[in-house]
PDB file with one MODEL, atoms N, CA, C and O in Angstrom:
MODEL        1
ATOM      1  N   MET A   1       1.174  -1.321   0.127  1.00  0.00           N
ATOM      2  CA  MET A   1       0.087   0.111  -0.077  1.00  0.00           C
ATOM      3  C   MET A   1       0.532   1.134  -0.060  1.00  0.00           C
ATOM      4  O   MET A   1       0.148   2.064  -0.769  1.00  0.00           O
ATOM      5  N   ILE A   2       1.607   1.187   0.906  1.00  0.00           N
ATOM      6  CA  ILE A   2       2.746   2.319   0.911  1.00  0.00           C
ATOM      7  C   ILE A   2       3.643   2.476  -0.702  1.00  0.00           C
ATOM      8  O   ILE A   2       3.988   3.572  -1.144  1.00  0.00           O
ATOM      9  N   ASN A   3       3.845   1.459  -1.246  1.00  0.00           N
ATOM     10  CA  ASN A   3       4.796   1.355  -2.440  1.00  0.00           C
ATOM     11  C   ASN A   3       3.834   2.250  -3.533  1.00  0.00           C
ATOM     12  O   ASN A   3       4.169   3.249  -4.170  1.00  0.00           O
ATOM     13  N   GLU A   4       2.466   1.508  -3.525  1.00  0.00           N
ATOM     14  CA  GLU A   4       1.294   2.465  -4.516  1.00  0.00           C
ATOM     15  C   GLU A   4       1.290   3.661  -3.749  1.00  0.00           C
ATOM     16  O   GLU A   4       1.174   4.624  -4.508  1.00  0.00           O
ATOM     17  N   LEU A   5       1.323   3.802  -3.247  1.00  0.00           N
ATOM     18  CA  LEU A   5       0.856   5.321  -2.459  1.00  0.00           C
ATOM     19  C   LEU A   5       2.114   6.605  -3.060  1.00  0.00           C
ATOM     20  O   LEU A   5       1.891   7.603  -3.744  1.00  0.00           O
ATOM     21  N   ALA A   6       3.623   6.032  -2.418  1.00  0.00           N
ATOM     22  CA  ALA A   6       4.768   6.385  -3.567  1.00  0.00           C
ATOM     23  C   ALA A   6       4.664   7.135  -4.998  1.00  0.00           C
ATOM     24  O   ALA A   6       4.902   8.252  -5.457  1.00  0.00           O
ATOM     25  N   SER A   7       4.079   5.646  -5.523  1.00  0.00           N
ATOM     26  CA  SER A   7       4.243   5.452  -7.104  1.00  0.00           C
ATOM     27  C   SER A   7       3.491   6.524  -7.635  1.00  0.00           C
ATOM     28  O   SER A   7       3.831   7.259  -8.562  1.00  0.00           O
ATOM     29  N   ARG A   8       1.937   6.574  -6.664  1.00  0.00           N
ATOM     30  CA  ARG A   8       1.159   7.582  -7.430  1.00  0.00           C
ATOM     31  C   ARG A   8       1.656   9.122  -7.044  1.00  0.00           C
ATOM     32  O   ARG A   8       1.255  10.102  -7.671  1.00  0.00           O
ATOM     33  N   PHE A   9       2.358   9.182  -6.200  1.00  0.00           N
ATOM     34  CA  PHE A   9       3.092  10.639  -5.671  1.00  0.00           C
ATOM     35  C   PHE A   9       4.016  11.106  -6.717  1.00  0.00           C
ATOM     36  O   PHE A   9       3.959  12.157  -7.355  1.00  0.00           O
ATOM     37  N   ARG A  10       4.885  10.146  -6.787  1.00  0.00           N
ATOM     38  CA  ARG A  10       6.015   9.979  -8.131  1.00  0.00           C
ATOM     39  C   ARG A  10       5.241  10.441  -9.249  1.00  0.00           C
ATOM     40  O   ARG A  10       5.332  11.639  -9.517  1.00  0.00           O
ATOM     41  N   ASN A  11       4.642   9.856  -9.814  1.00  0.00           N
ATOM     42  CA  ASN A  11       3.612  10.030 -11.361  1.00  0.00           C
ATOM     43  C   ASN A  11       3.280  11.562 -11.338  1.00  0.00           C
ATOM     44  O   ASN A  11       3.508  12.404 -12.206  1.00  0.00           O
ATOM     45  N   PHE A  12       2.502  11.741  -9.740  1.00  0.00           N
ATOM     46  CA  PHE A  12       1.527  13.209  -9.487  1.00  0.00           C
ATOM     47  C   PHE A  12       2.692  14.178 -10.397  1.00  0.00           C
ATOM     48  O   PHE A  12       2.535  14.714 -11.494  1.00  0.00           O
ATOM     49  N   ARG A  13       4.110  14.170  -9.335  1.00  0.00           N
ATOM     50  CA  ARG A  13       5.267  15.243  -9.379  1.00  0.00           C
ATOM     51  C   ARG A  13       5.371  15.204 -10.782  1.00  0.00           C
ATOM     52  O   ARG A  13       4.947  16.162 -11.428  1.00  0.00           O
ATOM     53  N   ASN A  14       6.105  13.783 -11.605  1.00  0.00           N
ATOM     54  CA  ASN A  14       6.334  14.142 -12.622  1.00  0.00           C
ATOM     55  C   ASN A  14       5.341  15.068 -13.679  1.00  0.00           C
ATOM     56  O   ASN A  14       5.758  16.093 -14.218  1.00  0.00           O
ATOM     57  N   ARG A  15       4.093  14.578 -13.859  1.00  0.00           N
ATOM     58  CA  ARG A  15       2.979  15.381 -14.708  1.00  0.00           C
ATOM     59  C   ARG A  15       3.115  16.650 -14.229  1.00  0.00           C
ATOM     60  O   ARG A  15       3.248  17.542 -15.068  1.00  0.00           O
ATOM     61  N   GLN A  16       3.112  17.023 -12.719  1.00  0.00           N
ATOM     62  CA  GLN A  16       3.622  18.488 -12.324  1.00  0.00           C
ATOM     63  C   GLN A  16       4.413  19.206 -13.306  1.00  0.00           C
ATOM     64  O   GLN A  16       4.133  20.237 -13.918  1.00  0.00           O
ATOM     65  N   ARG A  17       5.865  18.187 -13.361  1.00  0.00           N
ATOM     66  CA  ARG A  17       7.189  19.081 -13.625  1.00  0.00           C
ATOM     67  C   ARG A  17       7.111  19.132 -15.330  1.00  0.00           C
ATOM     68  O   ARG A  17       7.657  20.045 -15.950  1.00  0.00           O
ATOM     69  N   VAL A  18       6.434  18.139 -15.943  1.00  0.00           N
ATOM     70  CA  VAL A  18       5.879  18.281 -17.646  1.00  0.00           C
ATOM     71  C   VAL A  18       5.188  19.316 -17.591  1.00  0.00           C
ATOM     72  O   VAL A  18       5.568  20.142 -18.421  1.00  0.00           O
ATOM     73  N   ILE A  19       4.416  19.615 -17.036  1.00  0.00           N
ATOM     74  CA  ILE A  19       3.157  20.505 -17.099  1.00  0.00           C
ATOM     75  C   ILE A  19       3.923  21.916 -17.323  1.00  0.00           C
ATOM     76  O   ILE A  19       4.068  22.615 -18.326  1.00  0.00           O
ATOM     77  N   ASN A  20       4.368  22.052 -15.935  1.00  0.00           N
ATOM     78  CA  ASN A  20       5.148  23.380 -15.567  1.00  0.00           C
ATOM     79  C   ASN A  20       6.632  23.544 -17.183  1.00  0.00           C
ATOM     80  O   ASN A  20       6.770  24.548 -17.881  1.00  0.00           O
ATOM     81  N   GLU A  21       7.172  22.686 -17.263  1.00  0.00           N
ATOM     82  CA  GLU A  21       8.089  22.669 -18.434  1.00  0.00           C
ATOM     83  C   GLU A  21       7.097  23.412 -19.722  1.00  0.00           C
ATOM     84  O   GLU A  21       7.149  24.563 -20.155  1.00  0.00           O
ATOM     85  N   LEU A  22       6.212  22.282 -20.115  1.00  0.00           N
ATOM     86  CA  LEU A  22       5.684  23.215 -21.400  1.00  0.00           C
ATOM     87  C   LEU A  22       4.594  24.347 -21.124  1.00  0.00           C
ATOM     88  O   LEU A  22       4.046  24.892 -22.082  1.00  0.00           O
ATOM     89  N   SER A  23       4.292  24.687 -19.851  1.00  0.00           N
ATOM     90  CA  SER A  23       3.900  25.898 -20.037  1.00  0.00           C
ATOM     91  C   SER A  23       4.884  27.058 -19.714  1.00  0.00           C
ATOM     92  O   SER A  23       4.468  28.208 -19.570  1.00  0.00           O
ATOM     93  N   SER A  24       6.206  26.729 -19.602  1.00  0.00           N
ATOM     94  CA  SER A  24       7.145  27.837 -19.898  1.00  0.00           C
ATOM     95  C   SER A  24       7.573  28.335 -21.374  1.00  0.00           C
ATOM     96  O   SER A  24       8.098  29.349 -21.834  1.00  0.00           O
ATOM     97  N   LEU A  25       7.074  27.086 -21.896  1.00  0.00           N
ATOM     98  CA  LEU A  25       7.283  27.353 -23.970  1.00  0.00           C
ATOM     99  C   LEU A  25       6.679  28.424 -24.401  1.00  0.00           C
ATOM    100  O   LEU A  25       5.917  28.799 -23.509  1.00  0.00           O
ATOM    101  N   ASP A  26       6.612  29.279 -25.535  1.00  0.00           N
ATOM    102  CA  ASP A  26       5.764  30.033 -26.185  1.00  0.00           C
ATOM    103  C   ASP A  26       4.794  29.430 -27.118  1.00  0.00           C
ATOM    104  O   ASP A  26       4.676  28.227 -27.349  1.00  0.00           O
ATOM    105  N   ASP A  27       4.410  29.973 -27.406  1.00  0.00           N
ATOM    106  CA  ASP A  27       2.960  29.540 -28.109  1.00  0.00           C
ATOM    107  C   ASP A  27       3.418  29.283 -29.620  1.00  0.00           C
ATOM    108  O   ASP A  27       2.797  28.475 -30.312  1.00  0.00           O
ATOM    109  N   ARG A  28       4.227  29.801 -29.986  1.00  0.00           N
ATOM    110  CA  ARG A  28       5.098  28.911 -31.191  1.00  0.00           C
ATOM    111  C   ARG A  28       5.663  27.546 -31.295  1.00  0.00           C
ATOM    112  O   ARG A  28       5.675  26.865 -32.320  1.00  0.00           O
ATOM    113  N   GLN A  29       6.235  27.136 -29.865  1.00  0.00           N
ATOM    114  CA  GLN A  29       7.085  26.485 -29.561  1.00  0.00           C
ATOM    115  C   GLN A  29       6.165  25.122 -29.203  1.00  0.00           C
ATOM    116  O   GLN A  29       6.389  23.938 -29.456  1.00  0.00           O
ATOM    117  N   LEU A  30       5.143  25.707 -28.575  1.00  0.00           N
ATOM    118  CA  LEU A  30       4.197  24.563 -28.446  1.00  0.00           C
ATOM    119  C   LEU A  30       3.348  24.143 -29.780  1.00  0.00           C
ATOM    120  O   LEU A  30       2.917  22.990 -29.809  1.00  0.00           O
ATOM    121  N   ALA A  31       3.074  25.039 -30.923  1.00  0.00           N
ATOM    122  CA  ALA A  31       2.572  24.486 -31.886  1.00  0.00           C
ATOM    123  C   ALA A  31       3.572  23.617 -32.460  1.00  0.00           C
ATOM    124  O   ALA A  31       3.286  22.502 -32.894  1.00  0.00           O
ATOM    125  N   ASP A  32       4.572  24.031 -32.472  1.00  0.00           N
ATOM    126  CA  ASP A  32       5.726  22.639 -33.250  1.00  0.00           C
ATOM    127  C   ASP A  32       5.637  21.679 -32.752  1.00  0.00           C
ATOM    128  O   ASP A  32       5.909  20.817 -33.588  1.00  0.00           O
ATOM    129  N   ILE A  33       5.250  20.954 -31.205  1.00  0.00           N
ATOM    130  CA  ILE A  33       5.013  19.960 -31.206  1.00  0.00           C
ATOM    131  C   ILE A  33       3.435  19.322 -30.885  1.00  0.00           C
ATOM    132  O   ILE A  33       3.149  18.274 -30.306  1.00  0.00           O
ATOM    133  N   GLY A  34       2.776  20.079 -31.324  1.00  0.00           N
ATOM    134  CA  GLY A  34       1.049  20.007 -31.869  1.00  0.00           C
ATOM    135  C   GLY A  34       0.238  20.127 -30.699  1.00  0.00           C
ATOM    136  O   GLY A  34      -0.726  19.378 -30.542  1.00  0.00           O
ATOM    137  N   VAL A  35       0.675  21.378 -29.508  1.00  0.00           N
ATOM    138  CA  VAL A  35      -0.319  21.186 -28.397  1.00  0.00           C
ATOM    139  C   VAL A  35      -0.457  22.756 -28.353  1.00  0.00           C
ATOM    140  O   VAL A  35       0.395  23.583 -28.680  1.00  0.00           O
ATOM    141  N   SER A  36      -1.874  22.995 -27.818  1.00  0.00           N
ATOM    142  CA  SER A  36      -1.944  24.327 -27.579  1.00  0.00           C
ATOM    143  C   SER A  36      -2.223  25.047 -26.424  1.00  0.00           C
ATOM    144  O   SER A  36      -3.230  24.540 -25.930  1.00  0.00           O
ATOM    145  N   ARG A  37      -1.714  26.256 -25.546  1.00  0.00           N
ATOM    146  CA  ARG A  37      -1.302  26.169 -24.482  1.00  0.00           C
ATOM    147  C   ARG A  37      -3.057  25.571 -23.248  1.00  0.00           C
ATOM    148  O   ARG A  37      -3.077  25.409 -22.028  1.00  0.00           O
ATOM    149  N   GLY A  38      -4.144  25.420 -24.199  1.00  0.00           N
ATOM    150  CA  GLY A  38      -4.896  25.169 -23.260  1.00  0.00           C
ATOM    151  C   GLY A  38      -5.041  23.845 -23.663  1.00  0.00           C
ATOM    152  O   GLY A  38      -6.198  23.509 -23.410  1.00  0.00           O
ATOM    153  N   ASP A  39      -4.329  22.813 -24.238  1.00  0.00           N
ATOM    154  CA  ASP A  39      -4.155  21.659 -23.467  1.00  0.00           C
ATOM    155  C   ASP A  39      -3.633  20.678 -23.215  1.00  0.00           C
ATOM    156  O   ASP A  39      -3.844  19.486 -23.434  1.00  0.00           O
ATOM    157  N   ILE A  40      -2.541  21.542 -22.472  1.00  0.00           N
ATOM    158  CA  ILE A  40      -1.166  21.408 -22.114  1.00  0.00           C
ATOM    159  C   ILE A  40      -1.636  20.112 -20.866  1.00  0.00           C
ATOM    160  O   ILE A  40      -1.294  18.932 -20.793  1.00  0.00           O
ATOM    161  N   ARG A  41      -2.430  20.837 -20.103  1.00  0.00           N
ATOM    162  CA  ARG A  41      -3.015  19.615 -19.059  1.00  0.00           C
ATOM    163  C   ARG A  41      -3.580  18.168 -19.574  1.00  0.00           C
ATOM    164  O   ARG A  41      -3.216  17.042 -19.235  1.00  0.00           O
ATOM    165  N   ARG A  42      -4.639  18.589 -20.552  1.00  0.00           N
ATOM    166  CA  ARG A  42      -5.086  17.216 -20.980  1.00  0.00           C
ATOM    167  C   ARG A  42      -4.146  16.289 -21.596  1.00  0.00           C
ATOM    168  O   ARG A  42      -4.059  15.126 -21.202  1.00  0.00           O
ATOM    169  N   ALA A  43      -3.432  16.760 -22.559  1.00  0.00           N
ATOM    170  CA  ALA A  43      -2.056  15.726 -23.534  1.00  0.00           C
ATOM    171  C   ALA A  43      -1.395  15.350 -22.560  1.00  0.00           C
ATOM    172  O   ALA A  43      -0.999  14.215 -22.824  1.00  0.00           O
ATOM    173  N   VAL A  44      -0.892  15.800 -21.135  1.00  0.00           N
ATOM    174  CA  VAL A  44       0.012  15.401 -20.155  1.00  0.00           C
ATOM    175  C   VAL A  44      -0.781  14.310 -19.793  1.00  0.00           C
ATOM    176  O   VAL A  44      -0.629  13.147 -20.166  1.00  0.00           O
ATOM    177  N   SER A  45      -1.914  14.895 -18.801  1.00  0.00           N
ATOM    178  CA  SER A  45      -2.527  13.619 -18.486  1.00  0.00           C
ATOM    179  C   SER A  45      -3.138  12.234 -19.419  1.00  0.00           C
ATOM    180  O   SER A  45      -3.065  11.055 -19.072  1.00  0.00           O
ATOM    181  N   PHE A  46      -3.448  12.511 -20.066  1.00  0.00           N
ATOM    182  CA  PHE A  46      -3.543  11.481 -21.207  1.00  0.00           C
ATOM    183  C   PHE A  46      -2.681  10.667 -21.942  1.00  0.00           C
ATOM    184  O   PHE A  46      -2.803   9.592 -22.530  1.00  0.00           O
ATOM    185  N   GLY A  47      -1.514  11.696 -21.698  1.00  0.00           N
ATOM    186  CA  GLY A  47      -0.571  10.313 -22.364  1.00  0.00           C
ATOM    187  C   GLY A  47      -0.187  11.121 -23.731  1.00  0.00           C
ATOM    188  O   GLY A  47       0.717  10.482 -24.270  1.00  0.00           O
ATOM    189  N   ARG A  48      -0.482  12.149 -24.417  1.00  0.00           N
ATOM    190  CA  ARG A  48       0.053  12.813 -25.727  1.00  0.00           C
ATOM    191  C   ARG A  48       1.493  13.020 -25.656  1.00  0.00           C
ATOM    192  O   ARG A  48       2.227  12.676 -26.583  1.00  0.00           O
ATOM    193  N   ILE A  49       1.969  13.627 -24.483  1.00  0.00           N
ATOM    194  CA  ILE A  49       3.092  14.265 -23.912  1.00  0.00           C
ATOM    195  C   ILE A  49       3.821  13.053 -23.123  1.00  0.00           C
ATOM    196  O   ILE A  49       4.860  13.261 -22.496  1.00  0.00           O
TER     197      ILE A  49
ENDMDL
END
């Protein structure tokens, strides 16, 4: 149970890190990788990125 909780927390932190990194890109850079600013969370959550 503790391992599962730790794993979920690591996954959450990794998703947050990716979201923060993508959010720091400008709109042109996001367009280059096929993501709009409004889709960042969804793209990360559902594995597009």
